C-alpha positions as CSV (number, residue, x, y, z in Angstrom):
1,M,-97.5,214.8,246.5
2,K,-94.4,213.2,248.1
3,N,-95.4,213.6,251.8
4,V,-94.4,210.2,253.2
5,C,-91.4,209.7,255.6
6,F,-90.7,206.0,256.0
7,L,-89.4,204.9,259.3
8,F,-87.7,201.6,259.2
9,G,-86.1,199.6,261.9
10,I,-86.3,196.2,263.8
11,N,-88.8,195.4,266.6
12,G,-88.0,197.5,269.7
13,V,-85.9,200.1,268.2
14,G,-88.4,202.8,269.0
15,K,-90.2,203.4,265.8
16,S,-93.6,204.1,267.3
17,T,-92.4,206.3,270.0
18,V,-90.2,208.4,267.6
19,A,-93.2,208.6,265.2
20,G,-95.4,209.8,268.0
21,H,-92.9,212.7,268.7
22,V,-92.6,213.5,265.1
23,I,-96.3,213.8,264.5
24,S,-96.6,216.0,267.6
25,M,-94.0,218.4,266.1
26,V,-95.6,218.7,262.6
27,K,-98.9,220.2,262.3
28,G,-101.4,218.3,260.0
29,S,-99.1,215.1,260.1
30,V,-100.5,211.5,260.5
31,R,-98.9,208.3,261.6
32,L,-99.3,205.0,259.8
33,S,-98.1,201.4,261.0
34,S,-97.6,199.1,258.1
35,S,-98.1,196.2,260.5
36,E,-101.6,197.6,261.7
37,V,-102.4,198.4,258.0
38,L,-101.5,194.8,257.0
39,R,-103.4,193.2,259.9
40,R,-106.5,195.2,259.0
41,A,-106.1,194.1,255.3
42,F,-106.7,190.7,256.5
43,G,-109.6,191.3,258.8
44,D,-107.7,192.2,261.9
45,V,-105.8,188.8,262.2
46,S,-103.6,188.1,265.0
47,R,-99.8,188.7,264.8
48,D,-99.3,185.0,265.0
49,E,-101.6,184.4,262.1
50,L,-100.0,187.1,259.9
51,E,-96.6,185.7,260.6
52,R,-97.7,182.3,259.3
53,M,-99.0,183.7,256.0
54,P,-96.6,183.4,252.9
55,A,-94.3,186.5,252.5
56,Y,-95.4,187.2,249.0
57,V,-99.2,187.3,250.0
58,K,-98.3,189.9,252.8
59,R,-96.1,192.0,250.5
60,D,-98.8,192.3,247.8
61,A,-101.6,193.0,250.3
62,L,-99.3,195.6,252.0
63,R,-98.5,197.2,248.6
64,V,-102.2,197.6,247.9
65,A,-103.2,198.7,251.5
66,L,-100.4,201.3,251.9
67,T,-101.0,202.6,248.5
68,E,-104.7,203.2,249.4
69,A,-103.7,204.8,252.8
70,F,-101.1,207.2,251.2
71,T,-103.7,208.3,248.7
72,A,-106.2,209.0,251.4
73,H,-103.7,211.0,253.3
74,Q,-102.3,212.9,250.4
75,R,-103.2,216.3,251.8
76,A,-101.4,215.6,255.2
77,S,-98.4,217.7,255.7
78,L,-96.4,214.6,256.6
79,V,-97.3,210.9,256.7
80,V,-95.0,209.1,259.2
81,C,-95.0,205.5,258.0
82,E,-93.5,202.9,260.3
83,M,-92.3,199.8,258.4
84,H,-90.1,196.7,258.4
85,L,-87.7,196.6,255.5
86,V,-86.8,193.0,256.4
87,A,-89.2,191.2,258.9
88,C,-87.1,188.6,260.8
89,I,-89.3,185.9,261.9
90,R,-88.1,183.3,264.2
91,R,-90.0,179.9,264.7
92,N,-88.7,176.6,266.2
93,G,-85.2,177.7,265.8
94,V,-85.6,178.7,262.1
95,V,-85.3,182.4,260.8
96,S,-87.2,183.6,257.8
97,R,-86.4,187.0,256.4
98,E,-89.3,188.6,254.8
99,R,-88.7,191.7,252.4
100,M,-91.6,193.9,252.6
101,W,-90.5,197.0,250.5
102,H,-92.1,197.6,247.2
103,D,-90.8,200.1,244.7
104,S,-94.2,201.5,244.0
105,F,-93.9,203.3,247.3
106,L,-91.1,205.5,245.9
107,R,-93.7,208.0,244.2
108,H,-95.0,208.8,247.7
109,A,-91.7,209.1,249.5
110,R,-90.2,212.3,250.8
111,A,-87.7,210.7,253.2
112,Y,-86.3,207.3,254.2
113,C,-84.9,207.0,257.7
114,L,-83.5,203.9,259.3
115,I,-83.6,204.2,263.2
116,S,-80.8,202.4,264.7
117,S,-80.4,201.7,268.4
118,P,-77.9,199.8,270.8
119,K,-79.0,196.3,271.3
120,E,-79.1,196.9,275.1
121,A,-81.8,199.6,274.5
122,V,-83.7,197.2,272.2
123,L,-83.7,194.5,274.9
124,R,-85.1,196.9,277.4
125,R,-87.9,198.2,275.1
126,R,-88.8,194.5,274.1
127,D,-88.8,193.5,277.7
128,H,-91.0,196.4,278.7
129,D,-93.4,195.5,275.8
130,I,-93.6,191.9,276.9
131,R,-94.6,192.9,280.4
132,A,-97.0,195.6,279.2
133,T,-98.7,193.6,276.5
134,G,-97.9,190.0,276.9
135,R,-96.7,189.9,273.3
136,V,-94.0,187.1,272.5
137,R,-90.8,189.1,271.8
138,S,-87.2,187.7,271.2
139,L,-84.8,188.7,273.9
140,D,-81.8,187.0,272.1
141,S,-79.2,189.6,271.8
142,S,-77.3,187.9,269.0
143,G,-80.6,187.7,267.0
144,I,-81.1,191.5,267.5
145,H,-77.7,192.2,266.3
146,E,-78.2,190.0,263.1
147,D,-81.5,191.6,262.4
148,A,-80.2,195.1,262.7
149,I,-77.3,194.3,260.4
150,T,-79.6,192.7,257.8
151,N,-82.0,195.7,257.9
152,E,-79.1,198.2,257.6
153,A,-77.6,196.3,254.7
154,E,-81.0,196.3,253.0
155,F,-81.4,200.0,253.6
156,R,-78.1,200.9,252.2
157,Q,-78.7,198.7,249.1
158,L,-82.2,200.1,248.4
159,F,-81.8,203.8,249.3
160,S,-78.0,204.8,248.9
161,G,-78.1,207.9,246.7
162,K,-81.8,208.5,247.1
163,E,-83.2,211.9,248.2
164,N,-83.2,212.3,251.9
165,A,-82.2,208.9,252.9
166,F,-80.5,208.7,256.3
167,I,-79.8,206.5,259.4
168,A,-80.7,208.0,262.7
169,R,-78.7,206.5,265.5
170,N,-81.1,206.6,268.4
171,N,-78.4,207.1,270.9
172,G,-79.7,210.2,272.4
173,T,-83.2,211.2,273.4
174,V,-86.2,210.3,271.5
175,A,-87.0,214.1,271.1
176,Q,-83.5,214.5,269.6
177,T,-84.1,211.6,267.1
178,A,-87.4,213.0,266.2
179,R,-86.0,216.5,265.5
180,V,-83.6,215.1,263.2
181,I,-86.2,213.3,261.2
182,V,-88.5,216.5,261.1
183,E,-85.5,218.6,259.9
184,R,-84.7,216.1,257.2
185,S,-88.2,215.6,256.0
186,A,-88.7,219.2,255.6
187,K,-86.0,219.4,252.8
188,K,-87.1,219.1,249.3
189,N,-85.1,218.4,246.1
190,V,-82.0,217.7,248.1
191,H,-79.9,214.9,246.7
192,D,-77.6,213.7,249.5
193,V,-75.3,210.6,249.7
194,L,-76.5,208.4,252.3
195,M,-75.6,209.7,255.7
196,D,-75.5,208.7,259.3
197,T,-77.0,211.2,261.6
198,A,-76.4,210.7,265.5
199,G,-79.7,211.1,267.2
């Protein structure tokens, strides 16, 4: 059963917040975070330890762990899976771009949504997260812009022409963005060209 809506986007774009709204709107839905799934696959390692692992090791482990999770939730009305298409990791002035998508996920997919948001909003969310959790977050606005461009280019390359692939511009309220995602995820057998949807 194709019941997974993939939510892609850079750190701080609002994936978790939007996902929470989506599952509150769809009865019988569940939320998965690929980052949380991946950390559990390695025995609940820290984010720092995870970032230091080779990209191919993480990608292979994520493929196995997410496939198991999708199978476990195949009766859910909707599985909202937050995921990075390209994880941009900055260490000591060096940027590594790790591609996390695997085509085996296609057989589970109902919709693909890239959440985009103005960099000022991303900066605010990252700053709030730093204060709330103490996590290390980049507040470099040029880096945020680069990461957003990289992820959107990857999204367009992978999903242009795919059924229910769209970009939600998270410019309005979270509830508006979640509503767009719910409406698009409810469509079946609709082959759209890639479209931008103002949120």
